C-alpha positions as CSV (number, residue, x, y, z in Angstrom):
1,M,50.8,172.9,168.0
2,D,54.4,172.5,166.9
3,D,54.7,173.0,163.1
4,S,56.9,170.0,162.9
5,L,54.1,167.8,164.1
6,K,51.5,169.0,161.7
7,P,49.9,166.3,159.4
8,A,51.9,167.6,156.4
9,G,55.2,167.0,158.2
10,R,54.1,163.5,159.1
11,R,53.1,162.8,155.5
12,Q,56.4,164.0,154.3
13,F,58.2,161.6,156.6
14,I,56.1,158.6,155.6
15,K,56.6,159.5,152.0
16,K,60.3,159.5,152.6
17,V,60.3,156.1,154.2
18,S,58.1,154.6,151.5
19,S,60.3,155.8,148.7
20,G,63.1,153.5,149.8
21,T,65.2,155.5,152.3
22,M,65.1,155.6,156.1
23,L,66.3,158.1,158.6
24,T,68.4,156.9,161.6
25,I,69.7,158.8,164.6
26,T,73.5,158.7,165.0
27,G,75.2,158.4,168.5
28,L,75.4,161.6,170.5
29,G,78.4,163.7,169.3
30,M,78.8,161.5,166.1
31,C,78.9,163.1,162.7
32,S,77.1,162.1,159.6
33,V,78.9,159.8,157.1
34,S,79.6,162.6,154.6
35,S,80.7,165.3,156.9
36,C,80.5,166.8,160.4
37,K,77.9,169.5,160.6
38,Q,77.9,172.2,163.2
39,D,75.0,172.0,165.6
40,S,72.6,174.9,164.5
41,G,69.9,174.0,167.0
42,E,67.6,172.9,164.3
43,K,65.5,169.8,165.0
44,T,63.7,167.3,162.9
45,T,60.7,165.1,163.7
46,V,61.3,161.4,163.2
47,M,59.3,158.2,164.0
48,T,60.5,155.6,166.4
49,P,60.1,151.9,165.8
50,E,57.2,152.1,168.3
51,G,55.4,154.6,166.0
52,K,56.0,157.7,168.2
53,L,57.1,161.0,166.8
54,V,60.1,162.5,168.5
55,Q,62.3,165.6,167.8
56,V,66.0,165.1,167.5
57,P,68.9,167.5,166.4
58,T,69.1,167.6,162.6
59,T,72.8,167.1,162.8
60,E,72.3,163.6,164.4
61,I,70.3,162.3,161.5
62,Q,71.6,160.5,158.3
63,E,69.8,158.6,155.6
64,L,70.1,154.7,155.3
65,D,69.8,153.2,151.8
66,M,67.0,150.6,152.0
67,H,67.7,149.3,148.4
68,H,67.8,145.5,148.3
69,P,69.8,143.7,145.6
70,A,67.8,142.1,142.8
71,S,67.2,138.4,143.1
72,P,68.9,136.0,140.6
73,K,65.5,135.8,138.7
74,E,65.1,139.6,138.7
75,S,68.7,140.0,137.6
76,R,68.0,138.4,134.3
77,K,65.8,141.2,133.4
78,G,67.5,144.3,132.0
79,I,66.5,147.8,133.1
80,P,63.7,148.8,130.7
81,G,64.4,151.3,128.0
82,K,68.1,151.3,128.6
83,K,71.2,150.2,126.5
84,F,74.2,150.8,128.6
85,V,77.5,151.8,127.0
86,M,81.1,152.8,128.2
87,V,83.8,154.9,126.6
88,V,87.4,154.9,127.9
89,D,89.6,157.9,127.0
90,L,93.1,156.5,126.8
91,A,94.6,160.0,126.6
92,K,93.6,160.6,130.2
93,C,94.7,157.4,131.9
94,K,97.9,157.6,134.0
95,N,97.5,154.3,135.8
96,A,96.2,155.8,139.0
97,R,94.4,152.5,139.7
98,K,91.6,154.1,141.7
99,C,89.1,152.4,139.5
100,I,90.6,149.0,140.4
101,N,90.5,149.8,144.1
102,A,86.9,150.9,144.0
103,C,85.8,147.8,142.1
104,D,87.7,145.5,144.4
105,K,86.1,147.0,147.4
106,H,82.6,147.0,146.0
107,H,82.8,143.4,144.7
108,N,84.8,142.0,147.7
109,L,87.8,141.0,145.6
110,T,91.4,140.3,146.4
111,P,94.2,142.1,144.5
112,D,95.2,138.9,142.7
113,R,91.9,138.6,140.9
114,P,90.6,142.0,139.9
115,Y,87.8,142.6,137.4
116,I,89.6,145.6,136.0
117,K,93.2,145.4,134.6
118,V,95.3,148.4,133.5
119,L,97.6,147.2,130.8
120,E,100.8,148.8,129.4
121,M,100.3,149.1,125.7
122,Q,102.6,150.0,122.8
123,D,101.3,149.8,119.3
124,N,104.7,149.6,117.6
125,E,108.4,150.1,118.4
126,K,108.4,153.7,117.3
127,S,105.4,154.9,119.3
128,S,105.3,155.7,122.9
129,P,103.5,153.4,125.4
130,Y,100.2,154.2,127.1
131,W,97.8,152.7,129.7
132,M,94.7,150.8,128.8
133,P,92.1,149.9,131.4
134,K,90.4,146.7,130.4
135,K,87.4,145.0,131.8
136,C,84.4,142.9,130.5
137,F,83.3,144.3,127.2
138,Q,79.6,143.4,127.6
139,C,79.5,142.1,124.1
140,D,76.3,142.1,122.0
141,N,77.4,138.9,120.5
142,P,79.0,137.3,123.5
143,P,80.8,133.9,122.9
144,C,80.8,133.3,126.7
145,V,77.0,133.1,126.7
146,K,76.9,130.7,123.8
147,V,79.2,128.1,125.4
148,C,77.8,128.0,128.9
149,P,76.1,124.6,129.3
150,V,73.8,125.6,132.2
151,G,72.8,129.1,131.4
152,A,74.8,130.6,134.2
153,T,76.0,133.6,132.1
154,F,73.4,135.5,130.2
155,K,72.8,138.8,128.2
156,R,70.1,141.2,129.3
157,T,68.0,143.5,127.3
158,D,69.9,146.6,128.7
159,G,73.2,145.2,127.2
160,I,74.7,143.9,130.3
161,V,76.2,140.4,130.5
162,L,76.1,138.8,134.0
163,V,77.1,135.6,135.7
164,D,74.8,133.7,138.1
165,N,77.0,131.9,140.7
166,E,74.2,129.9,141.9
167,R,73.9,128.2,138.5
168,C,77.7,128.3,137.6
169,I,79.3,124.8,137.8
170,G,82.9,126.0,137.3
171,C,83.5,124.4,134.0
172,R,85.3,127.5,132.8
173,F,84.1,127.2,129.2
174,C,83.1,130.8,129.3
175,M,86.7,131.8,130.3
176,A,88.1,129.8,127.3
177,A,85.6,131.4,124.9
178,C,86.2,135.0,126.0
179,P,88.8,136.5,123.6
180,Y,89.5,139.3,126.0
181,S,90.5,137.2,129.1
182,A,87.9,139.3,131.0
183,R,86.8,136.6,133.5
184,I,88.4,135.4,136.7
185,F,87.9,132.1,138.6
186,N,87.0,132.1,142.3
187,W,89.7,129.7,143.6
188,K,89.2,130.8,147.2
189,E,86.4,131.9,149.5
190,P,85.8,135.7,149.5
191,P,88.1,137.6,151.7
192,E,85.4,139.0,153.8
193,E,82.0,137.6,154.8
194,V,79.1,139.5,153.1
195,N,75.9,139.6,155.2
196,Q,73.4,139.9,152.4
197,A,71.5,137.6,150.0
198,Y,73.4,136.7,146.9
199,S,72.7,138.7,143.7
200,P,74.3,138.5,140.2
201,E,73.8,142.2,140.0
202,T,76.4,142.8,142.8
203,S,78.4,139.6,142.2
204,T,78.5,139.2,145.9
205,P,78.8,137.2,148.0
206,S,80.9,135.2,145.4
207,K,81.2,131.4,145.7
208,I,84.3,129.3,145.5
209,G,84.6,127.3,142.3
210,T,82.6,129.8,140.2
211,V,83.4,132.5,137.6
212,G,83.2,136.3,138.1
213,K,83.7,139.4,136.0
214,C,83.0,143.1,135.6
215,D,79.2,143.6,135.7
216,F,78.8,147.3,135.1
217,C,77.3,147.6,138.7
218,P,73.6,147.1,137.9
219,D,72.7,147.6,141.5
220,M,74.1,151.2,141.2
221,L,72.3,151.7,137.9
222,R,68.9,150.8,139.4
223,K,69.5,153.7,141.8
224,N,70.5,156.1,139.0
225,K,74.1,156.1,140.1
226,L,77.3,155.5,138.1
227,P,79.3,152.3,138.4
228,H,81.9,152.6,141.2
229,C,84.9,152.7,139.0
230,I,83.8,156.0,137.3
231,P,83.6,158.5,140.1
232,A,86.7,156.8,141.7
233,C,88.9,157.8,138.7
234,P,90.7,161.2,139.5
235,N,91.2,162.0,135.8
236,G,87.8,161.4,134.2
237,V,89.0,158.5,132.1
238,I,85.7,156.5,131.9
239,Y,82.5,157.7,130.5
240,F,79.2,155.8,131.0
241,G,75.7,156.2,129.8
242,D,72.7,155.1,127.8
243,E,73.1,154.6,124.0
244,I,69.4,155.2,123.5
245,D,69.6,158.6,125.2
246,D,72.9,159.2,123.3
247,T,74.6,160.6,126.4
248,V,77.6,159.5,128.5
249,T,79.2,161.1,131.5
250,N,82.4,160.6,133.5
251,G,80.8,162.3,136.5
252,E,82.2,165.7,135.7
253,E,81.1,166.4,132.2
254,T,78.1,164.9,130.1
255,V,78.5,164.6,126.4
256,R,76.8,163.2,123.3
257,F,77.9,159.6,122.9
258,S,77.7,159.6,119.1
259,T,79.5,162.9,118.9
260,L,82.3,161.8,121.2
261,L,83.0,158.8,119.1
262,K,82.9,160.7,115.8
263,D,85.0,163.7,117.0
264,K,87.6,161.5,118.7
265,A,87.7,158.5,116.4
266,G,86.3,156.1,118.9
267,Y,86.9,152.4,118.2
268,R,86.1,148.9,119.7
269,Y,88.9,146.6,120.8
270,M,89.5,143.7,118.4
271,E,86.5,144.8,116.3
272,D,87.3,142.1,113.7
273,L,86.2,139.3,116.1
274,G,82.5,140.3,115.6
275,T,81.7,140.2,119.3
276,K,80.2,143.8,119.1
277,P,81.5,145.1,122.4
278,R,79.7,147.8,124.3
279,V,82.9,149.3,125.5
280,Y,84.6,151.9,123.3
281,Y,88.0,153.5,123.4
282,L,89.3,156.9,122.4
283,P,92.8,156.9,121.0
284,P,95.8,158.0,123.3
285,V,96.4,161.3,121.4
286,D,97.2,164.7,123.1
287,R,97.8,162.8,126.4
288,L,97.3,164.7,129.7
289,F,100.2,162.9,131.3
290,P,103.6,161.5,130.2
291,F,103.9,157.8,130.4
292,E,105.3,156.8,133.8
293,K,105.8,153.4,135.4
294,T,105.2,153.1,139.1
295,T,106.0,150.5,141.6
296,N,103.2,151.6,144.0
297,E,100.0,150.3,142.5
298,T,97.9,152.5,144.7
299,S,99.6,155.7,143.8
300,E,98.3,158.2,141.3
301,S,101.6,158.6,139.4
């Protein structure tokens, strides 16, 4: 009997399917999404929709993510045992804008209404300017939540503030209450049709006449992956992690959250407001790049 058809092999395949991923056969001559592999002659046993076991070249197989976005009801529950936090190192930012591009793509946004803005900052006339990425600060004392008359925006146990577009009535009280101007209004229909059920955790598909904002990508966090903006940044500007575990990472290095703030004098933007943001900044000292303006917003200069 072929080793690949032994019960252990079948059990492994069934276990793979039940864990939330599925295997699919790509077209002949096609490559996997990540890279084109050379045909080594190796074959893998897979199950057809009819329940038959067949052998196909390993190079013609890729995994499909079977994760389904959380429903509006499920989205109101935070991920248990987590307190998410973000740290932005201003010394590393050169306005590459890759974080904006990744966020826009994931949330189906147009360039005129981004969730992330990169601001030119200058603390005084004698200091040099620097770039400051700004998004929703996921406040622990969020004024936006307090003023919403219909409970469309809410704070979760894991520290994330979300907006439910199915409840939002477009009054924009939350936009007026936010001292950071972190929210946008959906004046138009989304640029592309999204063929999936709505979820506050993905903020898609958005609805005209409602409010949107940075959401820390909870759909990615449920899969133990970083928010899209972080791996997209070519300079490791943004760190993300769990305050309870006291660790944050920018995808390349993982450090102690508390140590990072102490050693590099981390601070919170507009601390005196008492909103208690979950986004911290590291001062723009010992900068990796000289300050440069660019006319091409998609470039890395």
